[in-house]
C-alpha positions in Angstrom: 25.3 -2.4 16.6 23.2 -3.9 13.8 23.3 -2.0 10.5 20.2 -3.8 9.4 18.3 -2.4 12.3 19.7 1.1 12.1 17.3 3.9 11.0 17.4 5.0 7.3 16.3 8.4 5.9 14.4 8.7 2.6 14.2 12.4 1.9 12.3 13.8 4.8 11.2 10.4 6.2 12.9 8.1 8.7 12.5 4.4 8.4 12.8 2.5 11.7 15.2 -0.1 10.1 16.4 -1.3 6.7 13.8 -4.2 6.2 11.4 -3.6 3.4 8.4 -5.6 2.2 8.9 -6.2 -1.5 5.8 -5.9 -3.8 4.0 -9.2 -4.1 0.9 -9.6 -6.4 -2.1 -11.1 -4.6 -4.5 -11.3 -7.6 -7.4 -10.8 -5.1 -8.9 -7.4 -6.0 -12.3 -6.8 -7.6 -12.4 -3.9 -10.1 -9.0 -2.8 -8.8 -10.2 -2.2 -5.3 -8.1 -3.7 -2.4 -10.2 -5.4 0.3 -9.8 -7.1 3.7 -7.3 -9.6 2.2 -5.0 -6.8 1.4 -5.5 -5.2 4.8 -4.5 -8.3 6.6 -1.7 -9.2 4.1 0.0 -5.9 4.3 -0.9 -5.1 7.8 0.7 -8.3 9.1 4.1 -7.1 7.8 3.8 -3.7 9.4 2.8 -5.5 12.7 5.8 -7.8 12.2 8.3 -5.0 12.3 9.1 -4.1 8.7 10.1 -0.5 8.2 8.4 0.1 4.8 5.6 -2.0 3.4 5.3 -1.7 -0.4 2.0 -2.8 -2.1 1.7 -5.2 -5.0 2.0 -3.8 -8.6 -0.9 -1.4 -8.7 -2.1 -0.4 -12.2 -2.4 3.2 -13.2 -5.1 2.4 -15.8 -7.6 -0.5 -16.2 -5.8 -2.0 -19.1 -2.5 -1.8 -17.2 -3.5 -4.6 -14.8 -1.7 -7.9 -15.1 -5.0 -9.7 -14.4 -8.6 -8.9 -13.6 -7.6 -9.5 -9.9 -5.0 -6.8 -9.8 -5.3 -3.7 -7.6 -5.5 -0.2 -9.3 -5.4 3.4 -8.5 -7.4 5.3 -11.1 -10.7 6.1 -9.2 -12.1 7.3 -5.9 -13.2 3.9 -4.7 -9.7 2.5 -5.0 -8.2 5.5 -3.3 -10.5 5.2 -0.3 -9.8 1.5 0.1 -6.1 2.1 0.0 -6.4 4.9 2.6 -7.9 2.4 5.1 -5.0 0.0 4.6 -2.4 2.8 4.9 -3.9 4.0 8.2 -3.4 0.5 9.7 0.2 0.3 8.4 0.9 3.7 9.9 -0.6 2.6 13.3 2.0 -0.2 13.5 4.9 2.3 13.1 5.7 1.4 9.5 5.8 3.6 6.4 3.5 2.7 3.5 4.7 2.5 -0.1 2.9 1.8 -3.3 4.3 0.3 -6.6 2.7 2.0 -9.6 2.7 -0.1 -12.7 1.4 -0.9 -16.2 1.6 -4.5 -17.4 1.8 -3.8 -21.1 1.9 -6.9 -23.2 1.6 -9.1 -20.0 -1.9 -7.7 -19.3 -5.2 -9.6 -19.5 -3.5 -12.7 -17.9 -5.4 -15.3 -15.8 -4.8 -15.1 -12.1 -2.2 -17.9 -11.3 -4.5 -20.0 -9.2 -7.1 -20.1 -12.0 -4.6 -21.5 -14.5 -2.2 -20.0 -17.1 -2.7 -18.1 -20.3 -4.8 -15.2 -21.4 -8.3 -13.9 -20.4 -10.5 -13.6 -23.5 -12.9 -10.7 -23.9 -15.9 -12.9 -23.1 -14.4 -13.6 -19.7 -13.6 -10.0 -18.9 -10.3 -9.7 -20.7 -9.0 -6.8 -22.8 -6.5 -6.1 -25.6 -3.0 -5.5 -24.2 -0.8 -2.6 -25.5 2.9 -2.7 -25.8 5.8 -0.8 -27.4 5.7 -3.3 -30.2 3.3 -6.0 -31.4 5.5 -8.7 -29.9 3.6 -11.4 -28.0 4.8 -12.8 -24.7 4.4 -16.6 -24.4 0.8 -17.8 -24.6 -0.7 -14.4 -23.7 -2.8 -12.3 -26.0 -1.2 -10.5 -29.0 -0.6 -6.9 -28.0 -1.3 -3.9 -30.1 1.6 -1.4 -30.7 1.0 1.8 -28.8 0.4 4.9 -30.8 2.6 8.0 -30.3 -0.3 9.7 -28.5 -0.7 6.7 -26.1 2.9 6.8 -25.2 2.8 10.5 -24.6 -0.1 10.1 -22.2 1.6 7.5 -20.0 3.6 10.0 -17.8 0.4 11.8 -17.0 -1.3 8.6 -16.1 1.5 7.7 -13.6 1.3 11.2 -12.2 -2.5 11.0 -11.7 -2.1 7.7 -9.8 0.8 9.1 -7.8 -1.3 12.1 -6.7 -4.1 9.7 -5.6 -1.5 7.6 -3.7 -0.3 10.6 -1.7 -3.9 11.7 -1.1 -4.5 8.2 0.3 -1.6 8.7 2.7 1.2 6.7 1.1 4.6 7.9 2.2 6.7 6.4 -0.7 6.2 5.8 -4.4 7.8 3.2 -6.5 7.7 3.1 -10.3 7.7 -0.4 -11.7 10.1 -0.7 -14.6 11.1 -4.3 -14.2 9.9 -7.9 -14.7 9.0 -7.6 -18.3 6.1 -5.1 -17.7 5.5 -2.0 -19.9 8.4 0.3 -18.9 10.8 -2.6 -19.0 9.4 -3.6 -22.4 10.4 -0.2 -23.7 13.8 -0.6 -22.1 14.6 -4.1 -23.6 15.5 -4.5 -27.3 13.9 -7.9 -27.0 10.5 -6.4 -26.7 10.9 -2.9 -28.2 11.2 -2.9 -32.0 10.0 0.7 -32.5 11.6 3.0 -35.0 10.5 6.3 -33.5 11.9 8.3 -30.6 11.1 5.5 -28.2 12.9 2.6 -29.9 16.3 1.7 -31.2 19.3 3.1 -29.3 19.6 3.2 -25.5 18.6 6.8 -25.2 15.4 6.2 -27.1 14.5 3.1 -25.2 15.2 4.7 -21.9 13.2 7.9 -22.8 9.8 6.8 -21.5 11.0 5.5 -18.1 12.9 8.8 -17.6 9.8 10.8 -18.7 7.6 9.0 -16.1 10.1 9.6 -13.3 10.6 13.2 -14.2 6.9 13.8 -14.4 6.2 12.2 -11.0 9.1 14.0 -9.4 7.9 17.4 -10.8 4.4 16.8 -9.5 5.4 15.5 -6.1 8.9 17.0 -5.3 9.2 16.0 -1.7 7.9 12.4 -1.8 10.5 9.6 -1.8 10.6 8.0 -5.2 12.0 4.5 -5.9 12.3 2.7 -9.2 12.3 -1.0 -9.6 14.6 -2.2 -12.4 15.4 -5.6 -13.8 19.2 -5.4 -13.9 19.4 -8.0 -16.7 17.1 -9.9 -19.0 19.3 -13.0 -18.5 19.2 -13.3 -22.4 21.6 -12.6 -25.2 20.8 -9.3 -27.0 18.6 -8.1 -24.1 18.8 -5.4 -21.4 22.0 -6.0 -19.3 23.8 -4.7 -16.2 25.8 -2.1 -18.1 22.5 -0.7 -19.4 21.1 -0.7 -15.8 24.1 1.2 -14.4 23.8 3.8 -17.1 20.1 4.2 -16.6 20.4 4.4 -12.8 22.7 7.4 -13.1 20.1 9.1 -15.3 17.3 8.2 -12.9 19.2 9.9 -10.1 19.5 13.0 -12.2 15.8 12.8 -12.9 14.9 12.7 -9.2 14.8 9.1 -8.2 16.1 8.3 -4.7 16.7 4.6 -4.9 16.9 1.7 -7.4 15.1 -1.5 -6.2 17.2 -4.0 -7.9 15.7 -7.2 -9.4 16.1 -9.0 -12.7 14.4 -11.0 -15.4 10.9 -11.0 -16.8 11.3 -10.3 -20.5 11.7 -13.9 -21.7 9.7 -16.9 -20.7 12.3 -19.3 -19.4 15.6 -17.5 -18.8 18.6 -19.4 -17.5 19.1 -17.8 -14.0 21.9 -18.9 -11.6 19.5 -18.8 -8.6 21.2 -18.9 -5.2 20.9 -17.1 -1.9 21.6 -13.4 -2.6 22.1 -13.9 -6.3 20.9 -10.4 -7.2 22.9 -8.6 -4.5 26.0 -8.0 -6.8 23.7 -6.0 -9.2 22.7 -3.7 -6.3 26.3 -3.4 -5.2 27.5 -2.4 -8.7 24.7 0.1 -9.3 25.3 1.7 -5.9 29.0 2.0 -6.5 29.0 3.1 -10.2 25.8 5.1 -10.5 26.0 6.8 -7.2 22.4 6.1 -6.2 21.1 4.2 -3.2 19.9 0.7 -3.8 17.7 -2.0 -2.4 18.7 -5.7 -2.7 16.2 -8.4 -3.2 16.1 -12.1 -4.1 16.5 -15.2 -1.9 17.7 -13.2 1.1 16.3 -15.3 4.0 18.7 -15.3 7.0 19.2 -12.5 9.4 23.0 -12.7 9.2 22.9 -12.6 5.4 20.7 -9.5 5.4 23.0 -7.9 7.9 26.0 -8.4 5.7 24.3 -6.9 2.7 23.9 -3.6 4.5 27.0 -3.7 6.6 29.2 -4.4 3.6 27.7 -1.6 1.6 26.2 -3.8 -1.0 22.8 -2.0 -0.6 21.1 0.5 1.6 17.9 -1.6 2.1 17.0 -5.3 2.1 13.7 -6.2 0.5 12.0 -9.5 1.4 9.2 -11.3 -0.4 8.6 -15.0 0.0 10.4 -15.2 3.3 7.9 -12.7 4.7 5.0 -14.6 3.4 6.3 -17.6 5.3 7.0 -15.5 8.4 5.5 -12.0 8.6 7.4 -11.6 11.9 10.8 -12.1 10.3 12.0 -8.7 11.4 11.3 -9.5 15.1 13.1 -12.9 14.8 16.0 -11.3 12.9 16.4 -8.5 15.6 16.4 -11.2 18.3 19.0 -13.2 16.4 21.2 -10.2 15.9 21.0 -9.1 19.5 19.1 -5.9 18.9 17.8 -4.5 22.2 14.2 -3.3 22.4 15.5 0.2 23.1 17.5 0.4 19.8 16.1 3.2 17.5 15.7 0.6 14.7 14.2 -2.1 16.9 11.0 -3.5 15.2 9.0 -4.4 18.3 5.5 -2.8 18.3 4.2 -1.4 21.6 2.0 -4.5 22.0 5.0 -6.7 22.2 6.7 -4.4 24.7 3.7 -4.6 27.0 3.6 -8.4 26.7 7.3 -8.6 27.6 6.6 -6.7 30.9 3.8 -9.1 31.9 
């Protein structure tokens, strides 16, 4: 029996296996509206056998986009476009998840294939906001958020979450990693506030917990994931001990799983990159905080992914670049692990089953 291809339950939903598509920005939307590119991009993963397909970081407000090419979910046109994509994902037997995000001081960036740096107002850019007026790299100088702006954020996440559910999404993920706004509040490297949202751990964690509690209260039955950067990989920054502590609080607040990544607060951190290098973070959070976890980061081989789940390091395995290279990775992995087509977690769509009989 393969643990990787065993079903998994998220609240009232059953995933057909443990393979999840990690959020990957495409920088290809116009005015926040996903289009045919996103349909084919995300649909290919559902067709390839993944159990849960999570969208790219999707902004809850216009100024929350990383770049002008980011997707959003603050208006009816965006909601309708997402619904079309969700319908296709469902038709392939997969669940659809959406990552809700705010870029904070990393907003108004150029799309990567148009160069680096900031987008000026004259080219459609905007002034970023952040917990503190601390600039990231060569991006625009952010403005420190007012108390009223901070207080409004949970409601903005809730509004986007409601739209997501109306569009048919099965799973919600709150993005509190990779140096974006919620992570900026968490990390002392980016948060220099002196009010109730800055300073000690409890203050810096306040906003992330408020967002999770607000979304959970508004949508009590929807599976809710939180993506965290387990460490800033920088002295004086957010670290694994902080993440374990926050993860236990997130469980109390109603989160179902921590999607465990790392980095993003500093420009060039020294990271010991190797296959599965972030798996130990997921393992420790799962063991010490008592919350389910997802492992991500240079997991490429079927046997490696199988070990992560079988050894109890994480409940789910999230793949990114490997799925870009091979959207049918789940099908190849199932074959490599000897999973029969009749297994409940088998990823083969009905079209493949028909072809196999011909």
